[in-house]
N, C-alpha and C positions, 0 to 999 in steps of 0.2 A: 122522241122518248130513249132513241137510240143516246140523243148527247145528256139525256139528262141521267140515261141510269152509268154509259163512260162518266160525268162531272160525281155519281155519285162511286164507282169502283176507285179513282182518281186520289178524292177527296178521305173514302178510308183508309188505301193504302199511304198516305200521309201524312193522317192520323195515328193509325202501325207503327210508320216511320219511328214520329216522334215521341212518341208514347214509349221507344225502347230504350230510351235518352236516357234512363237513371239507374247506369250501367254501375255497380257500387267497383270504386279501386280497392283492390288490395292493402292490407290495411298490414301494416307494418310493425310484429310487437318487439322491440330488445325481452328478454327473460335470457335472467342470466342459468346458464348449467348449475345444477348441481354435481358438484368438486367437494373429493373430501379437502374435506382438514386439512387445511398443513401444516408434517408436526414440523414443529421443531428442533433440529438435534443440535446435540450437545455436542461443541465444538472438544470440548476438555472430555471425554467421556470416553475409556474404551473400550472397544466394537469390535466383536468375533462374528468370526463363519459360522454356517454350521451345515454341514448335510446330509439327508436319509434320504430312503425310500422311502416311502410310500405306496402301500402292498392295498389290496380292494376299491381301487379307480376303475372303474366303468367305460366312461369316458371325461373328452377333454373339456366339453365347455363345461360337465353340471359336478366334476366330479375336481378336477383340478385347481382352474378356474376358481370353485368357488373355495378351497380350499389355500388358492392364492393370495384370495382377498381375506383372509378371515385372518390367516396372520402377517396380512401388509397391515390390518390396522389393528393391529399389537401397540402398546403405546413400551417404546424404545427398539421397535423396529426399523432400519432404514428401510434395507430393500426383500423382498421373497416372490421370489419365482419357483415355479412346477412343473419341471418336466414330464408330462404324459407319458410316453413314448417308452423315458427310461426310471421312470417313475421315480423318480428324483428331486425334492428340492433342496432347496440351496436360500440358505436365510443369512441376513449380517443384523448383525442384533447389538443394543447397549449390554454389556454385562450387569451394566448395574441394577436395568429392571426387567433386563429376560434368562433365564436361564434352559437349555434344551429342557427337560423334564417340561416348561413349558410352555415351549413349542410342540414335543407331543399328545401333550391335554389336546393343544387348542385345535391339531389335527383330530381326534379322537375328538372331543366333542361335535364335529361337526358331521358323522356316521358312526355307528358304534365298529361298519367294514373296512375303516382306516387302521393301516396295522402303521406306525412308525420300525425303524429297523438301520441297522447302522447306520446310526451315527458318529458322525464326524464330525471334531469342533477345532478352530484354526482362533486360537487368541489372538491380541496386539494386533487386527488390522491398523 
C-alpha cells in the first residue's frame, strides 16, 4: 500500500511538472513610435529669432512644455524653447510664415493666464 501511495505521488508530480511546460514566450512586437511630422525647412527662407517673456506660468512640465510644443508645431517655426525659470521663450521662425503677433497669439490661446511681454526680434539669421 505504501509503494502504491509513493507511485501515485511520483505520478502526480511528473504530471504536474510536464503540464506546466506550456510556457509562453515573450512576444516581440515592433511598433513605430508616434513622432511629430518632420518639417521641411526652406533653405531660401529668411529666418528671424524672437525672444520674449511669458508671465503666468506656474510649472515647468504643464505650462512651459505645453507652450513650447504649441509654438514648435506652428508652420514656419524652426525651433522653440521655453525656459520656465527665466520665463523666457526663444523662437526661430520663417518670417514669410510667422510674425511676432502670431507667436503671441499662440501663447495666449494655450491659456488666458499667459501674457507675452518684452518681444525682441533679430531679423535675417
